[in-house]
N, C-alpha and C positions, 0 to 999 in steps of 0.2 A: 592485640594490647590486653593485659591483664584488667580484670575488673576493676573500675575506677571507683574512688570513694565517693560517695554520695555527697557528704558534707562538702568536699572540694567543689565538687560541680556547682551545688546550690549557691554557696557561700560566694563563688565568682560570679555567677549570675545575679544575685543580688548586688553585688558590689558594681556591675557593669549595666544593669538595668535591662536584662532579658530574662527569660525563662526557658528552663529545660524541659522539654516534652518527656512526660512519663506515662508511658503507653503500656496498658494491659494487653499482653499477647495471650493468644489461645492454644497455638500450636507451633510446629516447625515452621509452616508457611507464613504465618504473621509475624514470627520473630525474624525470619530471613527478610521480610519485607520492610519492616521499620529499621532494621539495621541498614539496609541498602539505601534507604532514604537519608539516614544520618550520614553515611559515608558519603553520598553524593553531594550533599549540602554542607559537609564537613561541620556537622553538629554534634555537641554532646549529647547523650541519651540515657534516659532511665527506662529499662526493661521491666515492666511490672507483672507479677503472677498473682492471682488471686489464689485463696484458699482451694476453690473449687478446681482450678486448673492444676495446682499442686498435687491434689488427690486425684485428678483425670487422668493427667499424663503420667504422674510418677515423679516424686522428688529427684531421684538419681536421673532418671531419663531427662528431665526437664534441665536438670544442671548440666549434664553432658551435652543437650543441644545448645544451651546458651554457650558453653566454652567453645564448642566447635565452631559456632558461627561467630562469636565476638572475637575470638583470640587473634585471628588473622588480620582483623580490621584496625586502621590506623585512629578511629575516633575514640573517646572514652565513654565507655558504657558502666553503668551501675546495675545491679540486680536487686530489686525491691519486691519484697512480701507485701502486698496491699491488704488492708483492712482485715486484719487477723485479731479475733477475740480468744484464739485458743492457744494457751501458753506452749502446751506440747508441739503443736506445728511450728511456732516461733522458735523452739529451741532446736527442733530437728532440721529447719532451713538454715539457721545460723550455722549448725554443726556441718551442714553440706555445702556452705559457700555463699549463701545468700549475704550480701553485705549490707543490706538496709531492711528493715520492717517497720511496718507501721503496727503498732500494738492497739487496737481498736477496743478500748475498754469504756467507750462513750455511754454503754448501758447502765454503768455502774456508777454510784454516787461518786463526786468529784474525789472525796478523800481516798476512798478505796482505788479508784483508778490511779491516782496519784501514787499510793503507796506501791502497788503492782508495776507502775510505769518505772519507778526508781529501780525496781529488781530486774526488769526488761532491759534497762540502759546498761546496769551492771552487767548483765549476762552478755550483751552484745560487744561490751567494750572488750571483753576477754578474746573476742574474734576480729578486734579491729573494725566492727561494723557499727552502724549508726542507726538511730532511731527516730522515727516521726510518731507525734503524738496528737491526740485530740480528746476534747472533753465534751464535745458537743456532737451529737451523731448527724450526719449530713442526711438530709430528707431523700427517700428512695431506697429500694432494694437493689443492690449489685450482687451478682453471683451469690445470692442467698443470704447476705449479709446486710443489716439496715433495716429501716423501718420508712414507712411512707407517712408517720407521724413526726412533725418537727419537734426537736427536742428543745428543751429550755436553754436559752442563751445566757450564758455566765458573763459577769463582768469582768472588765479590763484588770481589775486587781486579781480576781480568781484566776483568770489565764495567765497572768504574769507570774504569779505565785507558782503555779504548776509548771511553767517553764524552767523558772528558776530552781525549782526543788528536784525535779527530774532530770535536768540536764539534756532534755531532748535536743535535737540538732535541727528539726523542722517541725513547724507547728500548724496543724490544719482546723482553721476557725470555720464556723458556720456563719455565712454572711447573705443567705437567702438562695445559696445555691443548692443544687440537687442533682443526685445520681439520675442516669436515664434521659429521655427526650423530653424536652421543655415544650409544653403545648402554647407557651407564649413566651415573649422576652421577660425574664426575671427581673425583679426589683432588688438590686444588690446594695448590700450595706457596705459600701466600697471602704468608708472611713474607718472601719475596724481593722483593715489591713494597716493601714499608715499607723493607727494608734499601736497596734500589737508590734510591728516592727521597731516604732521608736521606743517602746517599753522594753522589749526583749532583746532586740539586736540580732534576732535570727530570722532566716528566711521563712516565709509562709508558703504552704501547699494549698493550691487551689483544686478541690473536689469538683466534680460536676461540670468538667469543661466542656464536654460535647455540646454543641447547640449555642454557646454564648457568641456574641458578634465580635468580630475583630476589634472594635472600638471597645468594648467591655474587656477583653483580655487585655488590650494594651494599656489601658487604665489601671486594672489591677497589678499587672507586671510592674508598672511604673511605681506602684506603692509598695511592692515588695514580695510578690507571689513569684518566687522563684522556682518552684517546681508546679507543674500544671498536669493534672491528671486526664488522660484520654482513654476511656473505654469503650462507650456505647458507640462512638462513631468507628471504632474499627469493627466492631460486631456488625453494624449497618453496611458498611463497605464490604466485609466479607461475605455476608449472608445475601446480599442484593447482587453482588457479582456472580455468587453461585447460582442463584435462582436463574438470573439472566441466561447464563451459560447452559443449565439444564433444560431451560425451555426452548432454547435454541438446537441443543443435542436432540430434543425429543421430536422437534419439527422435521429435522433433517434424518433423524434416526441414525445420528452418528454419536459414538460413545468413546471419547478419548479423555482419561482423567489427566494426563499431562496439560492438556489445553486448559481444562479447567484451574489446575494448579497456577498456570501462568495467568489468567485473568484474576485469580484471587490476589496474587503476588501484585500485579498491576494496580488494583483497585486500593489495596492496603498501603502499598508504597505512595501512591498519590494523594491519599489521605494524609499520611504522615508528612509529606513535602509540604502540604498545606499549612499544617500547624506549626512546622518548623519557621515556614516563611513570616507567620503572623507572630511566633514567640521572639523573633529574633535571633534565634540562636545558631543560624547558619554561619559559616565561617569562624567559629568560636573555639573549635577543636584543634 
């Protein structure tokens, strides 16, 4: 199936009360695993790539991997560039075929963020692509982007004006969520989601999803989080399955890479299946 428009995926999810899993892949193995999970459960999917992954794998290689993996499958999949503050990288990925980007200018003053986001939206529209915006940095560093210091939370009026002025398709608010592993259950300001959806009419993106409880997910999805980002959980599943296999290989003195690859695939796929079931996106494709 050709790359699916992100706006169509999240707008339908918002209307029907579920969320599309937006999962940050790191290589061909993780890409194959998350797509296989989506196909098995007939779920729409957003494949996300960080700037770090784009640079480490290579833009053209990454896009070729995506096309080869997704094209034969029957479920709709969007390709999203996550948390990118670099306009050159955004332009490069849009030109290569990414059909959604998050322009992360949350470190800039709101007015400058807004001015540049207007430009990014105009550029994306030339490619038929969509844009996610944010004005408040989500606490935590992910793939070298972000800060451990919580940014100032903006008013509903400021956020609404940003959405209306820029024309972004999805908005990512800060509600007490954080990138990385939660050390305790976070206290979330869930009402902000309800208020923002009512004021703007667009879907919200939930960042820092790894580690929230099923109850928290369902509450936030019900309020309008139609796109839920998962990154840390994939890295943990990937690395722990690798470690377990390598420890067993050392104990047995048997070194078989294809077996390692199968273990990683199984772990990442199982993680994805779990989130699809929580988000309610199964049987929606």
